[in-house]
N, C-alpha and C positions, 0 to 999 in steps of 0.2 A: 504494500500500500504506500502511496505517496512517493512512488519511484518508478522510473522507466529504466530499470537496471541494465537491460540488454544493450541499450543505446548509450546511456550515460556512464555506466560502469562496466564496460565490456570485459575487462580483464577479470574482474571479480565474478562476472556472470558465468564464467566457465565452470565455476564450482556448482552452482545450482544445476547446470546442464549435466555435469558428471553425476550429481545426485539423482537427477531424473533417470539417467541411464541405469542406475542401480535400483530403481523402483520408487524413488521419492515422488511426492505429488507437489507440483508447483502451482500456486494459485495467485493470480494477478487481479487485484481489486483497484480499479482506476476509472476515471471518467472517460478516458480515451483508449481505444484499441491501438496498441503499439506493437513494436517488435517483441517486447517483453510478453505481451498478451499472446502473441502468435507462438512463442516458444514455451508457453505454460500449458499445463494440463487443463486448467479451468480459467476462463476469463469472466470476471464479475463486474458489470458496469455499476457505477455509483455516481450520484450527483456531486458536483464540486462542493466542498465545504460540509459534507454530511458524514465525515469519517467517525466522529464521536458517536453518532447514532448507530452506525454499523458496528463499531466495537462494543458499544453498550448492549446491542442485541446479542453479540457473542457472549458477553459476560452473563447476561440474563439466561441464555441458553445453558451455559455450564452450571450456573447456580440452581436453576429451577429443575434441571434434570439430574442433579446430584452427580455431575461428571467431573467435579474438581478432585484433585489429588489430595485425599484426606491427610495422610501422614505428613506429606510435604508442607501443606498449608499450616498444620498445627505446629510443626517444628521450626519452620523458617519464615513465617510471616507474623504479623500482629493481629491476625484474624480473631484470636481469642481475647485480645485486650479490650477492656471495657472503657468506654468514653464517659466522661462525667455527665451529670444530668442537665447541665446547662446547654448542651449541644442541641441544636434544632436543624433538621434537614431542610433542604430547599422546598421539598414538597409541602412542608407544614409551615413555611415562612414566606409565602408570597413569591417563591422562585429564587430566593437568595438564602444562603446559609446564615446561621447565627453569627453575630459579630460584624455584620456588614455596616459600613459607614457610608451613607449615600452622598455625604458632602465631599469626602475624599475619594470615593469610589474604590475603597480598599477594605480589607478584612482585618480585624483584630482576632487572632485565632486562639485567644485564651480559653474560649468556651469549647474548643475542640480537644482540650487536654485529656489525657487518660485519667480515669478515676483512681484515687489512691490517697496517700498522705497529703496534707495541705502543702502548697508550694508558694513561694514568693511570687507575687504578681510582677509581670514585666511589661513595661510600656512598649508598644509596637514590637511585640515578640517576633513577628515575621521579618522585621527588618534586620535582625541580627543573624541572618543566615546567608551562606553562599548559595550558588545555584544548586549544588549537590544536596543541600539540606532544606531547600524550600518546600513548604508544605508539611514538614514534620511537626509532630506535636511539640508544644513548648515545654511539656513536662520533663523534668529531670529526675524522676523517681521511678521505681519499678511499678508498672501499672498493675492494677487488679486484673485478673484473668478468669475466664470461664472456658475451660477446655472442652466442655460439652457443646459449646457454641450456641447455647440456647438463650443466654441472657439477651434481653431486647436491646441493650446498648453496647453489646460487643461489636467489634468492627465487622464481623461476618454478617450479623443480622442487619446492621445498618446498610451494608452493601446490598443484601438481598432486597431490602425495602426500596432502596434508591434506584436499583436497576430493574425493578419489576415492571416499570413502564415500557421498557425497551423490548416489546414483543416483536415477533416476526412481522406481524401486520404493521406495526409502527415503523419498523425498519423499511418495509416496502414503501410505505407512504412518504417517509422523509427522504430516503436514499434513492428511491426509484428502482431499487434492486428487486427483481421478482422474488416473491416469498420462497418458492421452491429452490431457487438458486442460492439464496441466503442460507436456507436450512442445509443445503448440500455442503456449503463451506463450513458451517458450524459442526456438522457431523464428521467431516474429514479431519478438521482440526482437533476435535475431542478424541477421535479414535487414534490419532497419531501423537498423543500426549499422555502423560501419566507415568507409571512406574517403569514401563519397558520401552517407551518411545518418547521422543521429544520433537518439537516443532519450533522453527524460528520465524520471527517477523523482521522483514527488512523495510526500511523507510529511508527517505532522503528529503530534499527541500520541499517536496510536495506536502510534507507535514510541517517542517520547521518554519517555513516562511508564511504559514498562516498566523493570524493574530492570536489564535488560541492554540498554537502548535504544541505548547507544553502540556495542555490538557489532553490532547490527542495521545501524546506519548505516555502520559500517566495512565490513561485508559488501557493502552497496550500493556503497560507494566502490570496493572491489576489482572488483566486476562492471563498473561503468561505466568504470574505467580499462582493463580488459582489452578492452572494446569500443570504446575511444577516444571515449567520450562525456563527458569532462570537459574544460572549457576550450574548448569548441567550440559555435557557435551551435546552439540547439535541443537541446543535451544537458544534462548536469548532474544534480545531486541537489537538488531544491528543497524546502527546509523551509518548509512553509506555516505562517505565523504567524497565530494565531487571534484576536489582539486588536491594536488600533491601537498600533503602535510597540513591540510585544514584542521585535522584533529590535533596536530601538534600546536597549531597557532592558538587553539583554545585551551590546551593543557598548560601552556607555559606562562602566561597567556597574552592575548591581545585584547581581552575584554576589560572594559574600563573599571568594572566593579569587582574584579577578582585579582588576587595575587597568584603566582604560580601554584599549580596543583589545586586550584579551586578554593583556595583560602579566601575568606571574605576580605575585601579591601577595607581598611579602617576608614571610618567616616565621621565627620564632625557631627552630623545630624543624628548619629546613633550613640553619641556620647563615648566614643572610643578614644578618650583623651589619654589613657594610660594603657600599657601592655596588659596589666592585670585585669582591667575592665574589659578590654578587647577579648582576652582569652576566656574570661568568665562568661561573657555573653555569647561568644561564638561557639564554644565547645558544647558538645552534647554528652549525655551520660554513657550511652552504650555505643557499640560499633566502633569502626575505625576512626570516626570523627572525634571520639573521646581523646584521641592522641593529638588533637590540634595544637596544644601548647608545644609538643615536641617538634611538630612540623614547622611551626612559626618561628620558634627560637633558632632552629637549625637553618631556616631560610635567612634570618637576620645575620647569623654567623657567616653564611656563604657570601652575603652581600658586603658585610662590613668588617669581616675578619677580626683581627686582634682589637680593633676599636670598639667592638660590640661586647660589652661586659654587663654583668648583672646590675651594677650600680647605675648604668645609663639605659636600662631596659633593653639592652642588646641593640641599641640604635633605633628602637621603635619610633622615637620622635622624629627621626630623619625621614621617615616615609611620608610623603604628601598625603593629606587626608582628603577624602571626597567631600565636596561641598554641595553636591546635587547630582542631577542626571547628566552624565557626560557621554552618553551613548552616541552612536554615529549620527543618527538623524537629528537628535537634539543639538549636537555640536554643529552640524551643517546649518541648521536654522540660525544658531548664534553667529556663525560665520557670515551668513547672508546679512545679518544685522550689523556687521562690522565689529563684532566683539572678539574675533579671533584674528590675530595678526599673521601667524605663520602656520604652515601645514606641511607635514612630511608624510609622503605616501609610499609605502613599501608593498609591492605585490598586490595592488588594488587599483581599480580604475573607476572611481566614483562618478566621473562625468558621464560614464556610459552604463555602468553596472549596478549602481546603487538606486534605492527608491527615489522617485521624483528626480530624474536626472537633470531636468531643467533647473530645479532649485539648486542642485549640486553645482552646476556650471555657474549660475548666478553667484553662488556663495564664493566660488573661486575668484571672481572678479573683485571681491571686497578684501582680499588678502594683501598684505604687504609683500609676502614672498611665499613661494611654493617650491618644495623639493619633491620631484617624482623620481623614484628609483625603479627601473624596470629594464627588461631586455630590449625593448623597442619603444618608440614614441607612442604613447597611448593617447586616447582622447583627452584624458586629464592633463597630460603634459602639453598637448597642443591646443587646449581650449582657447588660448589668447589670440589665435589667428585662424582656427579651423572649426569653431563652434557652429552648430547648425543655426544658431540665432543670427549669424552674420555680423558679429561685432567687429568694429575696426580695431586692429591691434594697437593703434595709437591711443585708443580710449581705455585700454586695459592698464591699470596701475600696477598689477601684480608682477613681481619679478620672478621668473620661472627658471629653476635649475633642473635639468634632466641629467641624472647620473646613470650611466650604463652599468648594469650588474651582470654577474656571471650566471650561466645556466647550471643545472644540476651536474652535468658532466665536467664542468669547469671549476669545481670546488669540492672539498670534503664536506660532509655533513650528514644529517639524518632526515628521513621522512617519518612522520607518524600519521598513518592512514586509518582506514576502516578497522574497527575493533581494537583501536589503539596499538596497531602493529608498528613497532619501532624498528626501523632498518637504517643501518649506516651505509652510505655510498661513498666511494673513493673517487678522488679527482682523476680524470683521464687526460686532460689537456689544459693548458693555460687559457684564460679568457682573452679575447682579442683586444688590442689597443689599451685604452684606459679603463676598460671594464674591470670591475672588482666585485668580489663576493659581497653579499649583504653583511656577512660577519666582518669582513675587512672594513666596510664603511662604518658600521656601528662601533667597532673596536677603536678605530682611529679617531672618530668623532669624540668618543668618550675620553680617549687619551689626551686629545687637544683641550677639551673642556676641563679636565682635571688639572692640566698644566696652567690653564688660564685662571683657575680659581684656587690654585695651590696656596697662595698667601692670604686668601680671604679670611676675615674675622667675623663675617656675618653668620649668625646661627643658621639661616636657611641654606647655607652652602656646605654645612658640615657633612651631610650625607654624601654629596659628590666628592668631597675631599677624602673621605674615608672609604669610598667604594673600592673593593678589591678589583684589580684590573690586570692581572698577570696571566695573559693567555698566549704570548708569543713563544714559539718553540725555542729551546736553547740552541738547537742547531737546525737552521732552515734546510729544507730538502733541496739539494743542489740541482735536481732535475727540473725545477720550476723557475720561470723567469721572475715571478713575484716573490721576493724573499722576506717581506714583512707581513705575510699572511698569518693571522692568529690560528692557533691550533683548535680545530673543531673537537678533537678528542679531549683536549684540556677542559673545554667547556662541558663536554659530556661527563667527564669525571666529576666536575663540581656539581652538575645536575644530579648525579648518582648519590653523592654525599661521601663524607669522610670523617674520621675522628680527628679532632683539631690537634691533639698532642703529637701525633706521629704521621698525620696525613694518610693514614691507611684507609682504603676504600671500605665503606660499610657494605654488608652483604644484602641488606634490604631495609625497608622503612621501619621494621621492628627494632632495629638497632639505634634509631634516632633518640636523642635525649633532649630534655628541656632545661638542662643546666649549663648550656653553652659548650659542652664537650664535643658536640657533633655539628657539622655544617652540611647542608643539603639544599641544592637549588630548586629541585622539583620533587617533592616526596613521592608522588605517584610513579615516578620513573626510577626510584631507588631500587637498585638491583640490576640495572642495565650495564653497570661497569663495577662488579662486586669486588674485584681485586685487580691489582696492577697487571696490565697486559691482557686482561680478559674483557674485551668489548663484546658483550652478548649481542649487541645489535649487528655485529658483523657475521653472526652465524648464518649459514646457509644449509638448506637441505640438499644433500648430494643427489644428483641425478634428476632434479626437478625441471631441467631444461632452461632455467633462467639464470642470467649472469648477475 
């Protein structure tokens, strides 16, 4: 669903085709009949924007026919957890859940907490989470449970009541999918899930680029958990990434509200004025996110090295704090209003590829300067003389710098793609002329800025002055023309993490500490370089036919 995998992810689609040769059933649910549809066992038409209704119908089918994986659901989900009596479902509350504030258009999720011991109330609890934790209960205590799943306020019973409306007839009416075809999908999915079998759901930007894309994906998560298809071979929900290392760009990240590894970015409006407050509000009681203090302190040690000590909160105050919404579209609007002076674009073409491209181009005209880093002159780099609006170059005040960058074969580095597959690739040839790798450009910009601010006494410059920046190899590779290229492996080793005392690589994120004794650039990648000389991202399967 939400993907035309055969055309947009052809390399990955060879695996569903191999699975079909071995007897797997491929189902394509999409408004348009495409090559993916033609290569599938079953094509299911659906109206655009009705994905949640379709998934809701599948959830209701599984629940109402008792087709869910009982042992799995009891052991690995919160189905038996009891929600407190303040929670009101949308069916009983005029179409919105309890805690809705019509003035702000947001929810206070305090009433969604698990039943159990009293807890300290938190203002705007939902704001204290990163993307990976959104929607979780604000409770930090062990919830009351009913493993018979009969309690009317246990999560399982709430699900049953909520999804009861999603009948096959309702799916047919909303989605336009014939009832019998929908029931065929539900039957195949249920029969290929459970104790002995698993099924996977693949999606792409057909889901994520909808305004309620996160809700669609959460519905898929509920369905797969009920069927026992999460965390088991052959199951899961696979986000198909459409460009090289898009997954890596969100993991490391390029998202304004996150630090590497999906750690919530400290924000002024959340009251994250100290490291202790930040960690208290951001961490959760159970699961791997309970280790957030270890991840955060290790990240600060990776960034600021010996300057990050307990007495200065490991340099926490050197991180700029969010003051509001700095997402792409919001920033573009601010740019159009003249509130943004400079813009650096790496691997992106907003003048052509971002929402409301006309606004994007108008926004570029309000800049003092623009830096575009790409393999070729994009519409963004050329907007000042080649925009479809026909502007005169003499009327554009923006000074544009186009920096040629290196392609994948012209540099060392990594790709992180679908299913967070992390692969190292080696340089094969020097880039032409003045072209340099993105790593070269960022490293040398940082080096020059550090030199420029070396003697600054301003508090706001301390973070830059203390930033660790030692990535040049001790002995440049003589076979390459460019001898001041930073080492991609040195960066990857820092991303993996190490013990501060002896610089020994840590084996995985379980070894990270919150006492300043470990450093780690991206905790979810910890283990990619577990010991000196062992780059796990360089591993290859022998005989797979791929270089």
